Every structure is written in C-alpha cells, then in structure tokens.
KENU-102419 format. One record per residue (C-alpha): residue in one letter; x, y, z. Coordinates in steps of 0.25 Angstrom, whole numbers, plus 5000, padded with zeros to 4 digits. Layout:
<atoms>
a, X, Y, Z
...
</atoms>
This chain:
<atoms>
x, 4990, 4950, 4941
x, 5001, 4953, 4931
x, 5013, 4949, 4940
x, 5009, 4934, 4944
x, 5015, 4924, 4935
x, 5009, 4910, 4936
x, 5015, 4899, 4945
x, 5024, 4909, 4952
x, 5023, 4910, 4967
x, 5020, 4924, 4973
x, 5020, 4930, 4986
x, 5008, 4934, 4994
x, 5013, 4946, 5001
x, 5014, 4956, 4990
x, 5003, 4949, 4982
x, 4996, 4954, 4970
x, 4985, 4964, 4973
x, 4971, 4959, 4975
x, 4965, 4955, 4962
x, 4953, 4964, 4957
x, 4940, 4956, 4955
x, 4937, 4950, 4942
x, 4923, 4952, 4937
x, 4915, 4939, 4934
x, 4909, 4937, 4920
x, 4898, 4946, 4917
x, 4901, 4955, 4930
x, 4900, 4970, 4928
x, 4908, 4980, 4936
x, 4917, 4987, 4926
x, 4913, 5001, 4924
x, 4918, 5012, 4915
x, 4914, 5027, 4915
x, 4905, 5031, 4905
x, 4901, 5045, 4908
x, 4902, 5056, 4918
x, 4897, 5069, 4922
x, 4903, 5081, 4929
x, 4901, 5083, 4944
x, 4911, 5093, 4948
x, 4923, 5101, 4943
x, 4933, 5110, 4951
x, 4942, 5115, 4940
x, 4953, 5105, 4941
x, 4944, 5092, 4939
x, 4930, 5086, 4938
x, 4922, 5076, 4945
x, 4913, 5067, 4937
x, 4902, 5058, 4940
x, 4904, 5046, 4931
x, 4895, 5034, 4927
x, 4900, 5020, 4922
x, 4896, 5008, 4914
x, 4892, 5002, 4927
x, 4883, 5013, 4930
x, 4892, 5018, 4942
x, 4894, 5032, 4946
x, 4909, 5036, 4948
x, 4916, 5049, 4951
x, 4927, 5054, 4941
x, 4936, 5065, 4945
x, 4946, 5071, 4935
x, 4955, 5082, 4940
x, 4968, 5089, 4939
x, 4979, 5084, 4949
x, 4990, 5093, 4945
x, 4996, 5099, 4932
x, 4996, 5088, 4922
x, 4988, 5078, 4931
x, 4974, 5074, 4931
x, 4967, 5065, 4941
x, 4956, 5055, 4938
x, 4947, 5049, 4949
x, 4936, 5038, 4947
x, 4929, 5034, 4959
x, 4915, 5031, 4966
x, 4918, 5041, 4976
x, 4924, 5055, 4973
x, 4932, 5055, 4986
x, 4938, 5041, 4984
x, 4952, 5039, 4986
x, 4963, 5028, 4983
x, 4963, 5018, 4995
x, 4978, 5020, 4996
x, 4975, 5034, 5001
x, 4972, 5028, 5015
x, 4987, 5026, 5016
x, 4993, 5037, 5007
x, 4990, 5047, 4996
x, 4997, 5043, 4984
x, 4993, 5055, 4975
x, 4991, 5069, 4978
x, 4985, 5077, 4966
x, 4989, 5091, 4964
x, 4982, 5103, 4957
x, 4985, 5111, 4945
x, 4981, 5126, 4944
x, 4978, 5125, 4930
x, 4968, 5114, 4931
x, 4955, 5114, 4924
x, 4943, 5106, 4922
x, 4932, 5110, 4912
x, 4922, 5106, 4903
x, 4924, 5107, 4888
x, 4913, 5111, 4877
x, 4913, 5097, 4872
x, 4909, 5091, 4886
x, 4922, 5086, 4890
x, 4929, 5090, 4904
x, 4944, 5094, 4903
x, 4952, 5093, 4916
x, 4965, 5101, 4913
x, 4978, 5099, 4921
x, 4987, 5107, 4912
x, 4996, 5097, 4904
x, 4985, 5086, 4906
x, 4970, 5086, 4903
x, 4958, 5077, 4906
x, 4947, 5077, 4896
x, 4934, 5070, 4900
x, 4922, 5067, 4892
x, 4910, 5064, 4901
x, 4901, 5056, 4892
x, 4906, 5046, 4887
x, 4917, 5046, 4898
x, 4931, 5049, 4892
x, 4944, 5054, 4899
x, 4957, 5058, 4892
x, 4969, 5065, 4896
x, 4976, 5075, 4887
x, 4988, 5084, 4888
x, 4986, 5099, 4888
x, 4985, 5100, 4872
x, 4974, 5089, 4872
x, 4982, 5077, 4868
x, 4977, 5065, 4874
x, 4987, 5058, 4883
x, 4978, 5047, 4888
x, 4963, 5044, 4889
x, 4954, 5034, 4896
x, 4952, 5021, 4888
x, 4937, 5019, 4885
x, 4937, 5004, 4887
x, 4939, 4992, 4878
x, 4926, 4985, 4876
x, 4927, 4971, 4869
x, 4918, 4964, 4859
x, 4909, 4959, 4870
x, 4907, 4973, 4877
x, 4917, 4970, 4888
x, 4926, 4981, 4893
x, 4941, 4976, 4892
x, 4948, 4988, 4898
x, 4945, 4995, 4912
x, 4939, 5009, 4909
x, 4938, 5021, 4918
x, 4929, 5015, 4928
x, 4929, 5005, 4939
x, 4926, 4990, 4941
x, 4917, 4983, 4951
x, 4917, 4969, 4956
x, 4909, 4962, 4967
x, 4900, 4973, 4969
x, 4911, 4984, 4971
x, 4921, 4992, 4964
x, 4935, 4986, 4963
x, 4943, 4996, 4954
x, 4943, 5008, 4946
x, 4950, 5008, 4932
x, 4955, 5017, 4921
x, 4960, 5015, 4907
x, 4968, 5024, 4898
x, 4970, 5022, 4883
x, 4984, 5018, 4880
x, 4991, 5022, 4866
x, 4997, 5010, 4859
x, 5011, 5016, 4860
x, 5009, 5021, 4875
x, 5019, 5017, 4885
x, 5017, 5017, 4900
x, 5027, 5017, 4912
x, 5027, 5019, 4927
x, 5018, 5010, 4937
x, 5030, 5010, 4947
x, 5042, 5000, 4947
x, 5037, 4990, 4937
x, 5048, 4981, 4932
x, 5041, 4978, 4918
x, 5043, 4986, 4906
x, 5043, 5001, 4907
x, 5031, 5003, 4898
x, 5020, 4996, 4905
x, 5011, 4994, 4893
x, 5006, 4980, 4893
x, 5008, 4979, 4908
x, 4999, 4979, 4920
x, 5005, 4986, 4932
x, 4998, 4984, 4945
x, 5000, 4994, 4956
x, 5003, 4984, 4967
x, 5017, 4984, 4974
x, 5023, 4970, 4973
x, 5036, 4963, 4978
x, 5041, 4964, 4963
x, 5050, 4951, 4964
x, 5061, 4953, 4955
x, 5057, 4966, 4949
x, 5054, 4961, 4935
x, 5039, 4963, 4933
x, 5027, 4972, 4935
x, 5027, 4968, 4950
x, 5032, 4981, 4956
x, 5036, 4986, 4970
x, 5033, 5000, 4966
x, 5020, 5003, 4959
x, 5016, 5017, 4955
x, 5002, 5019, 4948
x, 5008, 5029, 4938
x, 5011, 5027, 4923
x, 5017, 5036, 4913
x, 5013, 5035, 4898
x, 5021, 5038, 4886
x, 5010, 5047, 4881
x, 5014, 5057, 4892
x, 5005, 5055, 4904
x, 5005, 5047, 4917
x, 4994, 5040, 4925
x, 4994, 5039, 4940
x, 4984, 5031, 4948
x, 4982, 5035, 4963
x, 4979, 5022, 4970
x, 4987, 5012, 4979
x, 4978, 5001, 4974
x, 4984, 4990, 4965
x, 4981, 4998, 4952
x, 4982, 4991, 4939
x, 4987, 4997, 4926
x, 4984, 4988, 4914
x, 4994, 4995, 4904
x, 4989, 4991, 4891
x, 4990, 4976, 4895
x, 4976, 4971, 4893
x, 4973, 4982, 4883
x, 4983, 4988, 4875
x, 4977, 5002, 4874
x, 4973, 5005, 4888
x, 4980, 5007, 4902
x, 4970, 5002, 4912
x, 4970, 5005, 4927
x, 4963, 4998, 4938
x, 4963, 5004, 4952
x, 4957, 4995, 4963
x, 4954, 5007, 4972
x, 4943, 5016, 4976
x, 4946, 5027, 4965
x, 4953, 5028, 4952
x, 4962, 5040, 4954
x, 4972, 5043, 4943
x, 4981, 5054, 4938
x, 4984, 5057, 4923
x, 4998, 5064, 4923
x, 5003, 5072, 4912
x, 5017, 5071, 4906
x, 5020, 5072, 4895
x, 5034, 5066, 4900
x, 5036, 5056, 4911
x, 5043, 5066, 4920
x, 5031, 5075, 4919
x, 5022, 5064, 4923
x, 5031, 5060, 4934
x, 5032, 5075, 4939
x, 5017, 5076, 4940
x, 5016, 5062, 4946
x, 5025, 5067, 4957
x, 5016, 5079, 4960
x, 5005, 5069, 4962
x, 5013, 5060, 4972
x, 5026, 5065, 4977
x, 5040, 5069, 4972
x, 5051, 5058, 4972
x, 5060, 5058, 4984
x, 5075, 5061, 4981
x, 5084, 5052, 4988
x, 5096, 5057, 4996
x, 5108, 5058, 4987
x, 5115, 5047, 4994
x, 5104, 5037, 4990
x, 5109, 5039, 4975
x, 5122, 5032, 4979
x, 5124, 5017, 4979
x, 5116, 5008, 4989
x, 5123, 4995, 4992
x, 5115, 4985, 5000
x, 5117, 4973, 5009
x, 5109, 4965, 5000
x, 5098, 4956, 5005
x, 5108, 4949, 5014
x, 5111, 4947, 5029
x, 5119, 4959, 5033
x, 5126, 4965, 5045
x, 5133, 4977, 5051
x, 5146, 4972, 5048
x, 5143, 4969, 5033
x, 5137, 4982, 5031
x, 5149, 4989, 5036
x, 5158, 4980, 5028
x, 5150, 4983, 5015
x, 5151, 4998, 5018
x, 5166, 4997, 5019
x, 5167, 4989, 5007
x, 5159, 4999, 4998
x, 5168, 5010, 5003
x, 5181, 5002, 5001
x, 5178, 4998, 4987
x, 5173, 5012, 4983
x, 5159, 5008, 4980
x, 5150, 5021, 4979
x, 5139, 5018, 4989
x, 5130, 5027, 4998
x, 5120, 5017, 5004
x, 5121, 5004, 5011
x, 5108, 4996, 5011
x, 5106, 4986, 5022
x, 5095, 4976, 5018
x, 5086, 4967, 5026
x, 5096, 4961, 5035
x, 5099, 4974, 5043
x, 5087, 4968, 5051
x, 5087, 4955, 5058
x, 5083, 4944, 5049
x, 5068, 4940, 5050
x, 5065, 4954, 5056
x, 5063, 4962, 5044
x, 5059, 4973, 5044
x, 5059, 4977, 5058
x, 5070, 4988, 5056
x, 5079, 4983, 5067
x, 5094, 4981, 5064
x, 5098, 4966, 5066
x, 5106, 4967, 5079
x, 5115, 4955, 5075
x, 5120, 4960, 5062
x, 5119, 4975, 5064
x, 5123, 4977, 5079
x, 5126, 4992, 5078
x, 5119, 4998, 5066
x, 5121, 5012, 5071
x, 5136, 5010, 5070
x, 5135, 5004, 5057
x, 5127, 5015, 5051
x, 5136, 5026, 5057
x, 5148, 5019, 5050
x, 5141, 5017, 5037
x, 5137, 5032, 5037
x, 5152, 5035, 5040
x, 5155, 5028, 5027
x, 5145, 5036, 5019
x, 5134, 5025, 5018
x, 5119, 5027, 5020
x, 5112, 5015, 5025
x, 5098, 5010, 5020
x, 5091, 4999, 5028
x, 5081, 4989, 5022
x, 5067, 4988, 5028
x, 5052, 4985, 5024
x, 5039, 4987, 5031
x, 5037, 4973, 5035
x, 5041, 4967, 5049
x, 5044, 4952, 5051
x, 5035, 4945, 5061
x, 5048, 4940, 5068
x, 5053, 4954, 5071
x, 5051, 4960, 5085
x, 5045, 4972, 5078
x, 5034, 4964, 5072
x, 5027, 4962, 5085
x, 5029, 4977, 5089
x, 5023, 4981, 5076
x, 5012, 4971, 5075
x, 5007, 4974, 5090
x, 5006, 4989, 5086
x, 4998, 4986, 5073
x, 5009, 4991, 5064
x, 5007, 4980, 5053
x, 4997, 4979, 5042
x, 4986, 4969, 5047
x, 4979, 4957, 5041
x, 4964, 4954, 5040
x, 4964, 4949, 5055
x, 4970, 4962, 5060
x, 4984, 4956, 5063
x, 4998, 4961, 5058
x, 4999, 4956, 5043
x, 5011, 4947, 5043
x, 5015, 4945, 5028
x, 5025, 4937, 5020
x, 5032, 4950, 5016
x, 5045, 4942, 5012
x, 5038, 4931, 5004
x, 5042, 4920, 5013
x, 5057, 4923, 5014
x, 5057, 4931, 5027
x, 5047, 4932, 5039
x, 5033, 4938, 5037
x, 5031, 4952, 5041
x, 5021, 4962, 5046
x, 5019, 4974, 5037
x, 5019, 4988, 5043
x, 5006, 4996, 5042
x, 5011, 5009, 5038
x, 4997, 5015, 5037
x, 4998, 5015, 5053
x, 5005, 5027, 5058
x, 5010, 5020, 5070
x, 5016, 5009, 5062
x, 5023, 5019, 5053
x, 5029, 5026, 5065
x, 5034, 5013, 5071
x, 5040, 5010, 5058
x, 5047, 5023, 5056
x, 5052, 5023, 5070
x, 5060, 5010, 5067
x, 5065, 5017, 5054
x, 5069, 5030, 5061
x, 5078, 5023, 5071
x, 5086, 5017, 5059
x, 5087, 5030, 5052
x, 5092, 5037, 5064
x, 5102, 5026, 5066
x, 5108, 5030, 5052
x, 5100, 5022, 5042
x, 5098, 5031, 5030
x, 5087, 5024, 5022
x, 5078, 5012, 5021
x, 5075, 5002, 5010
x, 5060, 5001, 5011
x, 5058, 4987, 5005
x, 5045, 4979, 5002
x, 5032, 4986, 5006
x, 5025, 4981, 4993
x, 5018, 4971, 5002
x, 5005, 4975, 5008
x, 4996, 4962, 5008
x, 4982, 4965, 5002
x, 4975, 4960, 5014
x, 4983, 4968, 5024
x, 4975, 4979, 5032
x, 4982, 4992, 5036
x, 4980, 5001, 5048
x, 4973, 5012, 5039
x, 4963, 5001, 5034
x, 4969, 4999, 5020
x, 4970, 4985, 5014
x, 4983, 4979, 5010
x, 4979, 4981, 4995
x, 4976, 4996, 4997
x, 4989, 4998, 5005
x, 4998, 4989, 4997
x, 5004, 4999, 4987
x, 5005, 5011, 4996
x, 5011, 5004, 5008
x, 5025, 5006, 5002
x, 5022, 5021, 5002
x, 5019, 5021, 5017
x, 5031, 5012, 5019
x, 5041, 5021, 5012
x, 5035, 5034, 5017
x, 5037, 5029, 5031
x, 5051, 5026, 5029
x, 5054, 5038, 5020
x, 5048, 5047, 5031
x, 5056, 5042, 5042
x, 5069, 5042, 5034
x, 5067, 5057, 5030
x, 5064, 5060, 5044
x, 5078, 5055, 5049
x, 5087, 5057, 5036
x, 5080, 5068, 5028
x, 5077, 5059, 5016
x, 5066, 5049, 5013
x, 5074, 5039, 5005
x, 5069, 5024, 5005
x, 5073, 5013, 4996
x, 5060, 5007, 4993
x, 5055, 4995, 4986
x, 5040, 4998, 4985
x, 5033, 5010, 4981
x, 5020, 5016, 4975
x, 5014, 5028, 4970
x, 5021, 5041, 4975
x, 5033, 5032, 4980
x, 5043, 5041, 4973
x, 5044, 5048, 4987
x, 5052, 5036, 4991
x, 5066, 5036, 4986
x, 5071, 5027, 4983
x, 5065, 5014, 4977
x, 5071, 5002, 4972
x, 5066, 4991, 4962
x, 5066, 4979, 4973
x, 5070, 4965, 4972
x, 5075, 4963, 4957
x, 5081, 4950, 4952
x, 5096, 4950, 4948
x, 5095, 4949, 4933
x, 5097, 4958, 4921
x, 5082, 4956, 4918
x, 5079, 4961, 4932
x, 5088, 4973, 4930
x, 5080, 4977, 4918
x, 5066, 4976, 4925
x, 5072, 4984, 4936
x, 5076, 4995, 4926
x, 5061, 4995, 4921
x, 5056, 4996, 4936
x, 5065, 5008, 4938
x, 5060, 5015, 4926
x, 5045, 5012, 4928
x, 5047, 5017, 4943
x, 5053, 5030, 4938
x, 5042, 5032, 4929
x, 5033, 5030, 4941
x, 5039, 5042, 4948
x, 5050, 5036, 4956
x, 5064, 5041, 4952
x, 5073, 5035, 4963
x, 5073, 5020, 4961
x, 5084, 5009, 4962
x, 5086, 4994, 4961
x, 5094, 4983, 4967
x, 5107, 4984, 4959
x, 5111, 4970, 4955
x, 5097, 4965, 4957
x, 5091, 4960, 4970
x, 5089, 4945, 4970
x, 5101, 4937, 4968
x, 5115, 4940, 4964
x, 5117, 4947, 4951
x, 5128, 4943, 4941
x, 5140, 4952, 4941
x, 5136, 4959, 4928
x, 5122, 4961, 4932
x, 5127, 4967, 4945
x, 5135, 4977, 4938
x, 5124, 4980, 4928
x, 5114, 4982, 4939
x, 5123, 4990, 4947
x, 5125, 4999, 4935
x, 5110, 5000, 4933
x, 5109, 5004, 4948
x, 5120, 5014, 4947
x, 5112, 5021, 4937
x, 5099, 5020, 4944
x, 5093, 5031, 4952
x, 5098, 5024, 4965
x, 5107, 5011, 4966
x, 5107, 5000, 4976
x, 5115, 4987, 4976
x, 5106, 4977, 4983
x, 5102, 4962, 4982
x, 5099, 4949, 4988
x, 5114, 4947, 4987
x, 5125, 4957, 4989
x, 5127, 4968, 4978
x, 5139, 4973, 4985
x, 5148, 4976, 4972
x, 5161, 4969, 4978
x, 5153, 4956, 4978
x, 5153, 4957, 4963
x, 5168, 4958, 4962
x, 5169, 4955, 4947
x, 5160, 4967, 4944
x, 5162, 4976, 4956
x, 5169, 4987, 4949
x, 5158, 4988, 4938
x, 5147, 4989, 4948
x, 5154, 4999, 4957
x, 5158, 5007, 4944
x, 5143, 5008, 4942
x, 5141, 5014, 4955
x, 5152, 5024, 4953
x, 5146, 5028, 4940
x, 5133, 5031, 4948
x, 5141, 5040, 4959
x, 5148, 5047, 4947
x, 5134, 5051, 4941
x, 5128, 5055, 4955
x, 5127, 5070, 4951
x, 5119, 5066, 4939
x, 5111, 5055, 4946
x, 5107, 5063, 4958
x, 5104, 5075, 4950
x, 5094, 5066, 4942
x, 5089, 5061, 4955
x, 5085, 5075, 4960
x, 5078, 5078, 4947
x, 5070, 5065, 4948
x, 5066, 5069, 4962
x, 5061, 5083, 4957
x, 5054, 5079, 4945
x, 5049, 5064, 4947
x, 5056, 5059, 4934
x, 5064, 5047, 4937
x, 5079, 5047, 4938
x, 5079, 5033, 4931
x, 5071, 5037, 4919
x, 5065, 5028, 4909
x, 5068, 5034, 4895
x, 5053, 5038, 4893
x, 5055, 5049, 4905
x, 5064, 5057, 4895
x, 5059, 5052, 4882
x, 5044, 5050, 4883
x, 5041, 5051, 4868
x, 5051, 5040, 4865
x, 5043, 5027, 4865
x, 5055, 5018, 4867
x, 5058, 5026, 4880
x, 5046, 5020, 4886
x, 5051, 5006, 4883
x, 5066, 5007, 4885
x, 5065, 5002, 4900
x, 5079, 4996, 4902
x, 5086, 5010, 4902
x, 5084, 5024, 4908
x, 5089, 5038, 4909
x, 5095, 5041, 4923
x, 5092, 5055, 4924
x, 5091, 5063, 4911
x, 5105, 5060, 4905
x, 5109, 5045, 4908
x, 5103, 5034, 4901
x, 5105, 5020, 4908
x, 5103, 5007, 4902
x, 5107, 4996, 4912
x, 5113, 4984, 4905
x, 5102, 4974, 4906
x, 5109, 4963, 4899
x, 5120, 4954, 4904
x, 5126, 4955, 4890
x, 5130, 4970, 4892
x, 5122, 4974, 4879
x, 5108, 4981, 4879
x, 5100, 4990, 4870
x, 5098, 5005, 4875
x, 5088, 5014, 4870
x, 5093, 5029, 4869
x, 5082, 5039, 4869
x, 5082, 5052, 4862
x, 5095, 5060, 4862
x, 5109, 5056, 4861
x, 5115, 5047, 4872
x, 5130, 5045, 4876
x, 5135, 5032, 4881
x, 5141, 5035, 4895
x, 5153, 5026, 4893
x, 5157, 5028, 4879
x, 5152, 5042, 4875
x, 5145, 5036, 4863
x, 5133, 5044, 4858
x, 5120, 5037, 4854
x, 5108, 5043, 4848
x, 5094, 5041, 4855
x, 5081, 5035, 4852
x, 5087, 5021, 4849
x, 5093, 5009, 4855
x, 5108, 5006, 4856
x, 5114, 4993, 4860
x, 5124, 4994, 4871
x, 5134, 4985, 4876
x, 5141, 4989, 4889
x, 5152, 4982, 4897
x, 5148, 4978, 4912
x, 5154, 4991, 4918
x, 5145, 5000, 4909
x, 5130, 5002, 4910
x, 5124, 5007, 4897
x, 5123, 5022, 4900
x, 5120, 5034, 4891
x, 5120, 5049, 4893
x, 5112, 5059, 4886
x, 5121, 5066, 4876
x, 5123, 5081, 4881
x, 5121, 5077, 4896
x, 5130, 5082, 4907
x, 5131, 5072, 4918
x, 5136, 5076, 4931
x, 5145, 5067, 4939
x, 5154, 5066, 4951
x, 5166, 5058, 4956
x, 5159, 5046, 4962
x, 5162, 5044, 4977
x, 5158, 5033, 4987
x, 5145, 5040, 4991
x, 5136, 5050, 4984
x, 5140, 5065, 4987
x, 5136, 5079, 4982
x, 5148, 5083, 4974
x, 5151, 5098, 4973
x, 5158, 5095, 4959
x, 5154, 5087, 4948
x, 5158, 5083, 4934
x, 5149, 5084, 4921
x, 5150, 5074, 4910
x, 5146, 5079, 4897
x, 5140, 5069, 4887
x, 5141, 5076, 4874
x, 5143, 5090, 4879
x, 5131, 5098, 4874
x, 5122, 5109, 4880
x, 5116, 5104, 4893
x, 5109, 5109, 4905
x, 5107, 5101, 4918
x, 5105, 5103, 4933
x, 5113, 5094, 4943
x, 5105, 5092, 4956
x, 5112, 5088, 4969
x, 5111, 5090, 4984
x, 5119, 5103, 4983
x, 5109, 5109, 4973
x, 5107, 5110, 4958
x, 5118, 5113, 4948
x, 5115, 5118, 4934
x, 5124, 5114, 4922
x, 5123, 5121, 4908
x, 5132, 5115, 4897
x, 5134, 5122, 4884
x, 5142, 5117, 4872
x, 5151, 5127, 4866
x, 5159, 5120, 4855
x, 5168, 5111, 4861
x, 5165, 5116, 4875
x, 5154, 5113, 4885
x, 5152, 5125, 4894
x, 5146, 5121, 4907
x, 5139, 5130, 4917
x, 5137, 5125, 4931
x, 5128, 5132, 4941
x, 5125, 5126, 4955
x, 5132, 5119, 4966
x, 5140, 5109, 4958
x, 5153, 5112, 4952
x, 5156, 5105, 4939
x, 5171, 5101, 4939
x, 5172, 5096, 4925
x, 5164, 5092, 4913
x, 5168, 5078, 4907
x, 5164, 5075, 4893
x, 5160, 5061, 4889
x, 5166, 5055, 4877
x, 5155, 5059, 4868
x, 5157, 5063, 4853
x, 5156, 5078, 4851
x, 5157, 5082, 4866
x, 5164, 5095, 4869
x, 5179, 5095, 4873
x, 5178, 5104, 4885
x, 5169, 5110, 4896
x, 5169, 5124, 4902
x, 5162, 5124, 4916
x, 5156, 5137, 4922
x, 5152, 5135, 4937
x, 5142, 5145, 4941
x, 5137, 5148, 4955
x, 5125, 5140, 4961
</atoms>
C-alpha cells in the first residue's frame, strides 16, 4: 500500500484493505477484452457478449444514464450489482429523452447522450468517448506489452487468482499534459497525476498524506470530463504512477460499473454528478457563524457557561458552542449520556445558552465503550457488529488510548432505531447538532446483520451513520446538519464535513488547504477544518494565520487538543477576532455563495481550475482558492509572512490596499500578521453587513465596489433573492436593486479609475 512507510508502527483497527493476491510466476489470470458481438439494444444503450484473452465470456453494457452521462458495465452476470448495494445504493442513473444507440455504416456502435458520445468498435475491441462534435475526450488504453510479451498495464477486463475472479479493471489513455483532481479529501497535491489513491477510509493521522477520512471514487480531468466508479469496494486508481500514459482502475467487486461524465467545465461535471447521486445539503444559516469548541479537554457545565459569557463580554462573534468528548463520562464514550457529575443540569444549561444566542453541538461516534452500562444493553440485543464467533466485535477504536468499544451495526433496523432514540432525547432537550466523529473503522473481518463482510461495509458505513444522525436531527429541528469526519460517495448530503485531526504546523495548514480543494472537486461544497490545527498548541502567529484561513473557509470552527479560545492567546487575540469579524462582515456574500453551491454542486471553496479550467496553472496552484466567484484567498502558509500567489485571468484588486494586478501570473506578497492575502475580482460588487455577535438576516446591506464597472449579480438569503444591476455612466455608478434587500450605500474601494459616486434605485421585489 502507498501509505505505509517502513519501521513506523501502525494501528490495526483502521488497517489497510485486504491485499489482492499476487499471481505466481507463470500463472495466468489476466484477461483483456478482444472482441464483442451485439446481443440487445433498446435505443438508449446496448448489451454485448464479449470474449477475452483468457477465453472467458463476459457481458458489456454501455448506455445513457442522463444527458452527458454514459454508463459502462462489465460483469459475468448482466444483473450483477456492487456488493455495497446490500447496504445502500450509491448511484441512481437517470435517463435522457434524446438518447440514441445505433450502428454506423463502418460497423461501429454509437451511444449518444447529447454532449457526450461513446463509440464502440466490436472487433478488435475499442471504446472511446467524444464530445458532441466528435472530438475525443478519453479512450480506453489498449495495454502496454513489454519486450517479453507481458501486459504491463491492466486492460478493460478482469483478473483471476486461485481459481476465481478477484477484480475487474479499466485503463484510460492519459495525455502528457492532462491533470486529474478529486478522489475525496486527499491531502496530497491537488493534481493527482503520479499518485495512487485507494478508496478506503482511514484515520488520516495528521491529514498530510493520501490517507483520507473521506474517499470519493470520482475524478475530473483537465480535458473536460469526469469518471465516477459505482462501488463501495477499495477501488484503486493508479493515476499515471506506474505508467505515465494511463489511468488504471482496479475494482475488487462483482462488477465494474462506471460513468463517464461530460463537462467541459468542472461545475458542469459536478452538476451531472449530483444528478446521479444527490444534491448538497445547505446548512442552516447559523452554521456559517463561528463555532468555538471546548477542545479535547475535560469540561463541565460551569466551564461551558463561563466560556459563553466570556465570548459575549469580549465581543467575539460566535453562533455555535461545541462540546467535545467530555460532556459524557470519561471511559463511557460514546453512550450519549451526560456526565452527571460535570453536567448536573444540562437542560438548564442549554436553555441559558439559547438565551445568549448560542446553538450547541455535541461530539459523538458510533462506538460504545465496553465499560459503559449501554454496552451490555446493546450487546444483549445484538446491536453491534459481530466477530467470526458470532459475538459482539470489541475493537481498539481509540488505538490504545481509551477503552475498547463495540461498533453499532447500522445495517440492523432495530439498532438504528435504538441509536436514534438516544439522539432524539438530546435533540429535544435543546442540542442543535452532532459532531459525527470517526466511522472510518469497520474491521475487514467483522460481520454485519445483513450478511456483509467488514471489507464490503467499510466505506459505506459512514453513510449509514451520518444518514441516521441527519434523519433524526431533521425530524426534530428541520435541518439535517451533521459535522462529519468521514464520508464516501454521495456524502455531499451530509453538511458539514471537516478535515479531521491535523497537526499544528504551517505545513499541515497547507495540506489542509489541498484536502479542502480536492474534496470540493469531489462534490462536497460545505467543508471546514480545525482552525489552529488539532494536535498540540499552535504558535501565536500560526493561530492567527489559521484563524484567518478558517474565517474565509465555507465554515469555521476553533478546536484542538488544547484550547483555541481566542483570549488564551492574549498577544494576538485582537488579530484572530478581527478575522472572525471580517467573516461576519462578509456574511451576505458568503451565504449567497453557499446557496449557489447547494443549487449547482460547484464548491464554495473553489480550486482555481473550477473557474479557469483551460489554464494549466489553475490545476497546480493548490495553496489558494476562490471563495465564491469574486474573492481569491491565499492563506499565509509561511511564518515569514511572504508567499507567492498565482492570479488567474482577469484583473485582481488587493482587498487591503486597492492595488490592481493583472492576471495569469504570480505575484510575491508580504502581509503583516493582521492581514491575510486577499484579492477581489476587479469590477465585482461585494455585499456586506455590519458584523454582530451572531449571524442574522439583515434587511439592509452595503455594496462595496472594487473598480466600479458594469456588473450583474444575485444575492441569495433566507428572505429571498435580490437582483443587482450596476452600470457605469462616466463618473457615476448607477445601481438598480430588485428584491427584498435594501441597499443603503455603495462604498468604493480605493481602486484607480473607480467612479466617484453611486446612484441607487430601489425597485419592488
């Protein structure tokens, strides 16, 4: 596996996926399709009988699964399904009224999905995908054969060992300059070329490698298409690592089932991906405010209330107080019971916090300590995953630092109901949301109630877990917000997600940025991280720089193994709090961008390639991002306060100075501790509001003009949609506003050549 350096101890609970067998010298078993014949066609697709180099007969199905989407299946049985479907359906293919499947005069078969076509040659076998004009987007790799006649890449086919099939595989030709992004929350470089992502949820330990809490078997190409694999198995993508000119996909499942998705832009790929899976869940508006955590520290009712009063007394904008593990009795995690000693009257505490304007989030996970009274209750009822002997599987879920636990079996309906009953009581008491921690760990040798093995359940278990929590939260509070560490294919329905247990270093902040960008390109727009880093105490400057990054992220939470309360960093408290106030000032812009992300599936925190896919540098510049369409954020990843920032096409205005820079080039920027490198697209109108102590829905906003050119925009909020049209007329900017928002003023950033005044016309909604 690519994640296991030598001589380093590793845990066994969230261990590597089972290794695929290695064929002995001279052993056969690698088969590639050589030819096929048409068996059936229905106007939207074809079924083919194929023969392989191993003289097998397999079934190939190629069909339209929506406009711009083509599905390809390879199996022994035409009705074969991914094993994960025993627990949950990951993909729901659609239809397209204009779909066609027909034979051509030269013997090819063309499957037409509008903006995407598949062209098949039956003998010898060939498959390629083109756009509507016939330009090739991607084609199957025909295999690399070395001088001794051995196949050096995995062709479209399957492999057998020990007398039976072990995996299906596919290979696509990769152009020399092609970039690839996605695969979930991978903390390595954004362009995955030269990497080997394995779809297996890990405890990522520091969040600085390809180990990922959240894997999504989806990637986007700089050539204008995406590929999605429908499987919960530990699918492996060799992205030009072993062979520079091919992406190889290995799926150890009962079927190879994948979708090629048309772009040409990343937002168009993601919009079609959402149609196949689900739309992102928009968090409630208060969730876009600051979350301040107790930290991974012993806590109490008295301390929580003191923390809340201090936040309000010091004027720190904050909407959510998060109580981590110690709201429960030490050693009993996670039995979902208040610690009766440290929290003698939680209902009164929650009521008081509500009166102060705070929402409360509680930490939990799907494991129950064997020391908790709830363990025996659940074990006796059969609510835990089982071991090979049929007993409750008790696992070292905490890697030796806390008691071993049983793992809730959420494939069992009665276990899910029992679990939700415990959550429901807390929600009715006044808890607003849950942090759904862990859930990456389903041991490979576990057995579920529905008969699934731990290997088959491993990746999709997190979906069952977060679905259960979101479902009961929505029942009580009308929203499905969870704060999730692990996820998988289709997990965009679980907002929000955070990057897990990062180290406290500038390097870790850099890898965290990369993880967020990759996850956004995997269809998850509402993402966050532990501002300040998680493990250890950050230096004062790192605390400020990371808080600035958090304040200009989709969501922001201050959390770590030690306190992240701003007043515990007295030398830099003012700078950290100013970053949070900037967030609240920008809230009309941020929330409007969030609504758009939920509607379109495009990320809120946008890698530069989202808006500039034709710019090769935009696929490589992975320590900066667009927040919405108009703000370019480049967190300071150097303790020296200087870094290089790539500015894409257009003109970009320094938020702090008003200086304008041309695009498609790097600039070296030095900023004092109180300023994050932040740029605004010239000509943009940015809606702002006076920051308060909590998030609100203001009736009146201000527009800040950065350059003052012609502009059209829509501002989305909980009170509806407001349209703004700005037109430059000499030295005057004429602004027409239609909708519920009232624009009180237009402010002009100090940009050379900006208009001198604004005239506002307010029209009815």
